[in-house]
C-alpha positions in Angstrom: 29.0 84.0 109.2 31.0 83.0 106.1 32.6 79.6 105.6 36.0 81.3 105.3 35.5 83.1 108.7 34.2 79.9 110.3 37.3 78.0 109.2 39.7 80.6 110.3 38.1 80.9 113.8 38.4 77.0 114.0 41.9 77.0 112.9 42.7 79.7 115.6 41.0 77.7 118.3 43.0 74.7 117.2 46.3 76.8 117.3 45.3 77.9 121.0 45.0 81.7 120.3 43.2 83.7 122.9 39.7 84.9 122.2 41.1 88.5 122.2 43.7 87.6 119.5 40.9 85.7 117.5 38.8 88.7 117.5 41.6 91.0 116.7 42.5 88.9 113.5 39.1 88.6 112.4 38.7 92.5 112.4 41.9 92.9 110.6 40.7 90.3 107.9 37.3 92.3 107.7 39.2 95.6 107.1 41.1 93.8 104.1 37.8 92.5 102.6 36.3 96.0 102.9 39.1 97.7 101.6 39.2 95.6 98.2 35.5 94.8 98.2 35.9 91.1 97.8 36.6 87.8 99.8 39.8 87.6 101.4 40.5 84.4 99.7 40.3 86.2 96.3 42.9 88.9 97.3 46.2 88.8 95.2 49.8 89.2 96.4 49.6 92.7 94.6 46.2 93.8 96.3 47.7 92.7 99.7 50.8 94.7 99.1 48.7 97.6 98.0 46.6 97.2 101.4 49.8 97.5 103.7 50.9 100.5 101.7 47.5 102.0 102.5 47.9 101.2 106.1 51.3 102.8 106.2 50.8 105.9 104.2 47.3 106.8 104.7 46.2 105.5 107.9 49.8 105.9 109.4 49.1 103.1 111.9 51.4 102.5 114.8 54.1 99.8 114.7 52.1 97.6 117.1 48.9 97.8 115.0 51.0 96.9 111.9 52.4 94.0 113.4 49.0 92.7 114.5 47.6 93.1 110.8 50.7 91.3 109.5 50.1 88.4 112.0 46.5 88.3 111.1 47.2 88.0 107.2 50.0 85.5 108.0 47.7 83.4 109.7 44.8 83.6 107.3 47.0 83.0 104.3 49.5 80.5 105.5 47.4 78.5 108.0 43.9 78.5 106.7 44.3 79.1 102.9 47.6 77.1 102.9 49.0 79.8 100.6 52.6 81.1 100.4 52.6 84.8 101.1 56.1 86.2 100.3 54.8 89.9 100.3 54.3 89.6 104.2 58.1 89.2 104.6 58.3 92.8 103.0 56.3 94.3 105.9 58.8 95.7 108.5 57.2 98.4 110.4 59.6 101.2 111.6 60.9 100.6 115.0 60.2 103.5 117.3 61.0 103.8 120.8 58.5 105.9 122.6 59.0 106.5 126.2 55.7 106.0 128.2 54.0 108.9 129.8 54.1 108.8 133.5 51.9 110.4 136.1 53.1 111.1 139.5 51.3 109.6 142.4 49.8 113.2 143.3 48.4 113.4 139.7 46.7 109.8 140.0 45.3 110.7 143.3 43.8 113.9 141.9 42.4 112.2 138.8 40.8 109.2 140.8 39.2 111.5 143.3 37.2 113.2 140.6 35.5 110.0 139.5 32.1 109.9 141.1 31.3 106.4 140.2 32.6 104.2 143.0 32.7 101.0 140.9 34.9 102.8 138.3 36.9 104.5 140.7 37.9 101.4 142.7 38.4 99.4 139.5 41.1 102.0 138.3 42.5 102.3 141.7 43.2 98.5 141.5 44.6 98.9 137.8 47.1 101.4 139.2 47.9 100.0 142.7 48.5 96.3 141.3 49.8 97.2 137.8 46.9 95.6 136.0 45.8 95.7 132.3 42.5 97.3 131.8 41.0 93.8 130.9 42.4 92.3 133.9 41.3 95.0 136.2 37.5 94.9 134.8 37.6 91.0 135.0 38.6 90.7 138.8 36.2 88.6 140.8 35.6 88.9 144.7 37.4 85.6 145.1 40.4 86.8 143.4 41.3 89.0 146.4 43.4 87.1 149.0 43.5 89.2 152.2 45.2 86.6 154.2 48.1 86.5 151.8 47.9 90.0 150.5 47.9 89.0 146.9 45.6 89.5 143.8 44.8 86.3 141.6 45.0 87.7 138.0 43.1 85.2 135.7 43.7 85.1 131.9 46.2 87.6 131.5 48.0 88.3 128.1 48.8 85.1 126.4 46.0 83.2 128.8 48.5 83.3 131.7 47.6 83.4 135.4 49.8 85.4 137.9 49.6 86.6 141.4 50.4 90.4 142.1 51.0 92.0 145.5 47.8 93.7 147.2 48.7 96.9 149.0 47.3 97.2 152.4 45.7 100.6 151.5 44.1 99.0 148.5 42.6 96.3 150.7 41.1 99.0 153.0 39.6 100.8 150.1 38.2 97.4 148.6 36.5 96.6 152.0 35.0 100.0 152.1 33.8 99.4 148.5 32.3 96.0 149.2 30.4 97.2 152.2 28.6 99.7 150.1 28.1 97.7 146.9 28.2 94.0 147.9 29.4 93.0 144.5 29.2 89.2 143.6 30.7 87.3 141.8 32.4 90.0 139.7 34.3 92.6 141.8 33.4 95.3 139.4 29.9 94.2 137.7 28.2 95.6 134.9 25.4 97.8 136.3 22.9 96.6 133.6 23.8 93.0 133.7 25.2 92.4 137.1 26.2 88.8 136.2 28.8 90.1 133.8 31.9 92.2 134.3 32.3 95.9 133.9 32.6 96.8 130.1 36.2 97.8 129.5 34.9 101.0 127.6 33.3 102.4 130.7 36.5 103.0 132.9 38.5 103.8 129.7 36.2 106.7 128.7 35.5 108.0 132.2 39.2 108.4 132.9 39.7 110.0 129.4 36.9 112.5 130.2 38.4 113.3 133.8 41.9 113.7 132.2 40.2 116.3 129.6 38.6 118.2 132.5 41.7 118.4 134.5 44.6 120.8 134.3 47.1 118.0 133.5 48.6 118.5 130.2 49.7 115.1 129.3 48.4 112.6 126.6 47.4 109.9 128.9 44.9 107.1 129.2 44.1 104.1 131.4 47.4 102.3 130.2 49.3 105.2 131.7 48.3 104.0 135.2 50.1 100.6 134.7 53.3 102.5 133.2 53.2 104.6 136.2 53.0 101.8 138.6 56.0 100.1 136.8 58.1 103.2 136.9 57.3 104.3 140.5 58.4 100.6 141.5 61.5 101.1 139.7 62.2 104.3 141.3 61.5 102.8 144.7 64.5 100.4 144.0 62.6 97.3 142.8 64.6 95.0 140.6 63.6 95.0 137.1 63.2 91.2 137.0 60.6 91.4 139.9 58.7 94.2 138.0 58.6 91.9 134.9 57.0 89.0 137.0 54.4 91.5 138.6 53.5 93.0 135.1 53.3 89.6 133.5 55.7 90.5 130.6 57.0 87.4 128.7 60.1 89.2 127.8 62.5 91.3 129.8 62.8 93.6 126.7 59.2 94.9 127.2 60.0 95.7 130.8 63.2 97.4 130.0 61.4 100.3 128.6 60.9 101.6 132.1 64.8 102.0 132.4 64.5 105.3 131.2 66.0 108.2 133.5 63.2 109.6 135.5 64.0 112.6 137.9 63.9 110.2 140.8 66.1 107.7 139.2 68.5 110.3 137.8 68.6 111.8 141.4 69.5 108.6 142.9 72.0 107.9 140.1 73.7 111.2 140.8 74.3 110.5 144.5 75.8 107.2 143.6 78.2 108.5 141.0 79.1 111.4 143.4 80.0 108.7 146.1 81.8 106.5 143.7 84.0 109.4 142.3 84.5 111.4 145.4 88.1 110.2 145.9 89.0 110.1 142.3 
């Protein structure tokens, strides 16, 4: 490990950044060093400008990824190197509002039923029925399931925050059946090669993508689609958007607001309401 990387990691630890954010920033800085074939502390403002043009024009990175690169460079240069970085203020990724792809409950049941591995199938089931992020689902422990209160304790979510989410009765039934067969401990979904460690995130992600490819569902989906679908299904059922924000662990209501798009069920309910309001007009 180079002295610069060690110092940046220490600075990120002092700043209270999560391990995931630290790893992401380090990867971004490594890409910069590889692109210019020099140590990041030797990169000039002009070279940094050229690097971001490369990310935008050639790699055509998504807005969220560009924002992550910008945050990593800002931290490196302004916090660790103590160097002003005016070029960073020029980087303003294009704002794009993309509606999330949603699966119906029938489609989700079909896809999950095609997964042979009981550990991965149950992990993905929990991700959908509790609206979890992939990392949150794979890192569940047996003690996180509070059957008496019908809650799941989600530890170390985004931003290092814990939260509780409702546990559906059907999910508890499936969990008990799964536990009787596998007897996992302490991780609810352990790594098969190293049972004292949680399931690698790549495993359920790749398995789900493979199942989608083999199915006749012509949609661009991945594991995150399960969480998007959960939120949309709650909204369609009439759950308040503020409640959905808390369950998903969103810091800002703006993040949750993307689920207010007009799905067929929401549109149908809206049409009935409008018809009732305007009946005597």
